C-alpha positions as CSV (number, residue, x, y, z in Angstrom):
1,M,53.6,20.7,55.8
2,E,51.6,23.8,54.9
3,N,53.0,26.7,56.8
4,L,51.3,29.5,55.1
5,N,48.6,30.0,57.3
6,M,50.1,29.5,60.7
7,T,51.1,32.2,63.1
8,M,54.6,32.8,63.3
9,L,55.7,33.4,66.8
10,S,59.2,34.9,67.6
11,I,61.0,34.3,71.0
12,H,61.8,38.2,71.3
13,S,58.4,39.3,71.6
14,A,56.9,39.4,74.8
15,N,53.3,38.8,73.4
16,D,54.6,35.9,71.3
17,V,56.5,34.4,74.7
18,E,53.1,34.7,76.6
19,I,51.1,32.8,73.5
20,L,53.8,30.2,73.9
21,A,53.3,30.2,77.7
22,R,49.7,29.5,77.4
23,M,50.1,26.5,74.7
24,V,48.5,23.3,76.0
25,F,50.9,20.6,74.5
26,K,49.6,17.1,74.2
27,A,51.0,14.2,76.4
28,D,51.4,12.0,73.2
29,D,54.3,12.6,70.5
30,V,53.4,14.4,67.5
31,L,55.6,12.4,65.4
32,K,54.6,8.5,64.7
33,T,57.5,6.9,63.3
34,E,61.0,6.1,65.2
35,R,62.8,7.4,61.9
36,E,60.8,10.7,62.3
37,K,61.9,11.0,65.9
38,I,65.7,10.5,65.1
39,R,65.6,12.8,62.5
40,R,63.7,15.4,64.8
41,H,66.7,14.8,67.6
42,A,69.5,14.8,65.2
43,S,67.9,18.3,63.8
44,L,67.7,19.8,67.4
45,L,71.5,18.7,68.1
46,K,72.4,20.3,65.1
47,A,70.5,23.5,66.1
48,A,72.3,23.5,69.5
49,V,75.7,23.0,67.7
50,L,74.9,26.1,65.5
51,D,73.8,28.5,68.1
52,S,77.0,27.6,70.2
53,L,78.7,28.6,67.0
54,S,76.8,31.6,65.9
55,N,73.7,32.4,67.7
56,F,71.7,30.7,64.9
57,E,68.0,30.6,64.6
58,V,66.0,28.0,63.5
59,V,61.9,27.9,63.0
60,L,60.3,25.6,64.8
61,T,56.6,24.0,64.0
62,L,55.3,23.1,67.2
63,E,51.8,21.3,67.5
64,D,49.7,22.0,70.9
65,K,46.1,20.6,71.3
66,E,44.6,23.2,69.4
67,S,46.8,24.3,67.0
68,F,50.0,24.6,65.0
69,K,52.5,27.5,65.4
70,L,55.9,28.2,63.8
71,L,58.7,29.8,66.3
72,R,61.6,31.6,65.4
73,S,64.4,30.9,68.2
74,R,67.7,29.9,69.1
75,I,68.1,26.4,70.5
76,I,70.3,26.6,73.5
77,A,70.5,22.7,74.1
78,T,68.3,19.9,73.9
79,G,67.7,16.9,75.9
80,D,65.5,13.5,75.6
81,D,62.4,15.3,76.9
82,R,62.7,18.9,76.4
83,V,64.6,21.8,74.6
84,M,65.8,25.0,75.7
85,L,65.2,28.3,74.0
86,D,66.5,31.4,73.9
87,K,65.8,33.4,77.1
88,G,65.7,30.2,79.2
89,L,62.5,28.9,78.0
90,T,61.7,25.2,77.7
91,I,59.4,23.1,75.9
92,P,58.7,19.5,75.5
93,V,60.4,17.6,72.6
94,Q,57.3,15.9,71.7
95,C,55.5,19.1,70.7
96,I,57.8,19.6,67.9
97,K,56.7,18.6,64.6
98,Q,59.7,19.9,62.4
99,I,62.5,22.0,62.5
100,D,63.6,24.3,59.7
101,F,67.1,25.9,59.2
102,P,66.6,29.4,57.2
103,Q,69.2,30.5,55.2
């Protein structure tokens, strides 16, 4: 996936949080195969564990009805349907295309 032309949002920017709040997510999952969905779930669990150990931030590739965005945030908790981000914000799991673990 080409990330160079995507907007990078940060959960620490009030303006970026506002952009995130205005995103309109699709009802359908952005991932098509069960293998991709299992990999995403495992990565979200890994991110939540890393956060509990050291406030670790990941970069999420999000897809809404109009665009792709990159979001740098901590994953506080993950469930089957929603992910809790830093600052208590939640997003639907089905909008997450990819999870990257920057060094």
